C-alpha positions in Angstrom: -91.5 7.7 164.3 -95.1 8.0 163.2 -97.2 4.9 162.8 -98.0 5.6 159.2 -94.4 5.8 158.2 -93.6 2.6 160.2 -96.4 0.8 158.3 -95.1 2.1 155.0 -91.7 0.8 155.9 -93.0 -2.6 156.7 -94.9 -2.8 153.4 -91.8 -1.5 151.7 -89.7 -4.4 153.1 -92.4 -6.9 152.1 -92.5 -5.5 148.6 -88.8 -5.7 148.4 -88.8 -9.4 149.4 -91.6 -10.1 146.9 -89.7 -8.4 144.2 -86.6 -10.4 145.0 -88.6 -13.6 144.9 -90.1 -12.7 141.6 -86.7 -11.9 140.2 -85.3 -15.2 141.3 -88.3 -17.0 139.8 -87.7 -15.3 136.5 -84.0 -16.0 136.6 -84.8 -19.7 137.2 -87.2 -19.8 134.3 -84.7 -18.1 132.0 -82.0 -20.6 133.0 -84.5 -23.5 132.4 -85.3 -22.2 128.9 -81.7 -22.0 128.0 -80.8 -25.4 129.3 -79.9 -28.1 126.7 -82.5 -30.7 126.1 -81.6 -34.4 126.2 -82.3 -36.7 123.3 -85.5 -38.7 123.2 -84.9 -42.1 124.7 -81.7 -41.2 126.5 -81.7 -42.0 130.2 -81.4 -39.0 132.6 -77.9 -38.3 134.0 -78.9 -39.2 137.5 -80.2 -42.7 136.6 -76.8 -44.2 136.9 -76.4 -43.3 140.6 -78.0 -45.3 143.4 -79.1 -42.5 145.7 -81.3 -43.3 148.7 -82.4 -39.8 149.7 -84.5 -41.0 152.6 -81.6 -42.9 154.1 -79.3 -40.0 153.8 -81.9 -37.7 155.3 -82.4 -40.1 158.3 -78.7 -40.3 158.9 -78.4 -36.5 158.8 -81.3 -36.1 161.3 -79.9 -38.7 163.6 -76.3 -37.3 163.8 -76.9 -33.6 163.4 -80.0 -32.9 165.2 -78.9 -34.9 168.1 -76.1 -32.5 168.7 -78.3 -29.4 168.2 -80.7 -30.6 171.0 -78.0 -32.0 173.3 -76.0 -28.7 173.8 -78.9 -26.7 175.4 -79.9 -29.7 177.4 -76.3 -30.0 178.8 -76.5 -26.3 179.8 -79.6 -26.7 181.8 -79.2 -30.3 183.0 -78.1 -29.5 186.5 -81.1 -27.2 187.1 -83.8 -29.7 185.8 -82.5 -32.9 187.3 -83.5 -36.5 186.7 -86.5 -35.8 184.4 -84.1 -34.1 182.0 -81.9 -37.2 182.0 -84.9 -39.5 181.3 -86.1 -37.2 178.5 -82.7 -37.2 176.8 -82.5 -41.0 177.3 -85.7 -41.4 175.3 -84.5 -38.9 172.7 -81.2 -40.8 172.2 -83.0 -44.1 172.1 -85.3 -42.9 169.3 -82.3 -41.5 167.3 -80.4 -44.7 167.9 -83.3 -46.7 166.4 -83.1 -44.3 163.3 -79.3 -45.0 163.0 -79.9 -48.8 163.4 -82.5 -48.7 160.7 -80.3 -46.7 158.4 -77.4 -49.2 159.0 -79.7 -52.1 158.3 -80.8 -50.5 155.0 -77.1 -50.1 154.0 -77.0 -46.3 154.4 -73.7 -46.5 156.2 -72.0 -48.7 153.6 -69.3 -46.9 151.6 -69.7 -47.4 147.9 
C-alpha cells in the first residue's frame, strides 16, 4: 500500500466520523425543535424527584471501579509481592471512605 493511499484512507475515516457526528447533531436539533414546550410557570417534570447525582456517581465509582482495578491486581499479585498488597490496601481504604461518605449522606437509603 502506498503512503498516499494510506493517508487518504485515514482522512476518509476522519471525514466519515465527522459526518456522522454532524448528522447526530442535526438529528438532536430536529428532535429538540419538535419537542413539546411546557407551559409558563409549570415546574419541570424532574423537579418532583430527589436525585442526588453526586451521591450516585460516588457509589458507582466505589463499587464498580474497585472491581475493575482489583482483577488485574489479583492476576499479578504473586509476582509483585507485599508492595502490591499495601497499594491495594490504600486503594480499598480510599474507596471505603467514599462508601462511608455516601452512606452518611443517605445515598444507600432505599426510597
